C-alpha positions in Angstrom: 75.2 159.9 82.2 77.3 157.0 83.6 79.0 154.9 80.6 81.1 152.0 81.0 84.7 152.3 82.0 85.8 149.9 79.5 85.0 151.8 76.6 87.7 154.5 75.1 87.2 158.2 74.6 85.3 157.7 71.0 82.9 155.2 72.4 81.8 157.1 75.2 81.4 160.4 72.9 79.4 158.2 70.5 77.2 156.4 73.6 76.6 160.1 74.6 75.6 161.1 71.3 73.2 158.2 70.8 71.5 158.5 74.1 71.2 162.5 74.2 69.8 162.0 70.9 72.5 164.6 68.9 72.4 161.6 66.2 68.5 161.8 65.8 67.4 158.3 65.1 65.1 156.4 67.8 66.4 158.0 70.5 64.3 161.0 70.0 61.1 158.8 69.8 62.0 156.4 73.0 64.3 158.6 75.6 62.4 161.2 77.5 65.6 162.6 78.6 66.3 163.3 74.8 63.0 164.8 73.8 62.5 166.8 76.8 64.3 170.0 77.5 67.2 168.7 79.8 70.7 169.9 80.7 73.1 167.1 80.7 75.2 167.6 83.8 78.4 165.1 83.1 79.6 162.1 81.5 81.2 159.6 83.6 82.9 156.4 82.9 82.4 153.9 85.5 82.4 150.3 86.5 79.3 148.8 85.3 77.9 145.4 86.3 74.6 143.9 85.0 72.5 140.6 85.4 69.9 139.8 83.0 68.5 136.8 84.8 64.9 136.6 84.3 62.9 138.2 86.9 66.0 138.7 89.2 67.5 141.2 87.2 70.3 143.6 88.6 72.5 146.8 88.1 75.2 148.0 89.9 76.8 151.4 88.4 79.7 151.5 90.8 79.1 152.6 94.4 76.2 155.4 92.9 73.5 153.2 91.5 72.1 149.9 92.4 68.7 148.3 90.7 67.4 145.0 92.0 64.2 143.1 90.4 62.2 141.1 92.9 59.6 139.4 90.5 56.7 140.1 88.2 54.4 143.3 88.7 50.7 141.9 89.8 49.1 145.0 89.8 46.2 146.0 87.3 47.8 149.0 85.4 50.3 149.2 83.2 53.6 150.8 83.9 55.0 151.2 80.5 54.3 154.9 79.9 57.6 157.0 78.6 60.1 153.8 79.4 62.1 152.9 76.7 61.2 150.0 75.0 57.5 149.9 76.2 56.4 149.6 72.6 57.7 146.1 72.4 56.5 143.0 74.2 58.0 142.9 77.5 57.4 142.2 81.3 56.2 144.5 84.2 58.2 144.3 87.0 58.9 144.9 90.7 62.2 146.8 91.7 63.0 145.5 95.2 65.5 148.2 95.4 66.4 151.3 93.6 69.2 153.3 95.1 71.2 156.4 93.6 73.8 158.3 95.6 75.9 160.3 93.5 76.8 164.0 95.0 73.6 165.9 95.1 71.8 163.5 93.5 70.4 160.8 96.1 66.9 159.0 96.5 66.0 155.8 96.9 62.8 153.5 96.5 61.4 149.9 97.6 58.9 147.9 95.8 58.3 150.2 92.7 57.5 149.1 89.3 59.8 148.7 86.3 59.7 147.3 82.5 61.8 144.7 81.0 62.3 144.4 76.9 64.7 143.5 74.9 66.6 146.9 73.5 67.6 147.2 69.8 68.8 150.9 69.1 67.9 151.1 65.4 68.4 154.9 64.4 
């Protein structure tokens, strides 16, 4: 799990407890990594940059992860299954580029679908 390096140790621990479902609440309903069997490997404080510009969003997690949105998904089928926030009004998008390069965890996809919605943890 990557958390922003600007968070202190207590904030990192709180974020990990929320996103892994250890604190209960809505995370257990929405996050597949919280309600499915999982073995967390690491909690890493890293530099995180994000842009929320509609239909041109991007995310960079240091040198390990990058995501760049190209535009709106024009397909006929829904892409919201098991995506946090899918029950909220949002927008199906195309991820122009999705890359992960972190040790043994390496993959990349181009032109796959994604979903954008407001997020408000209320657990």
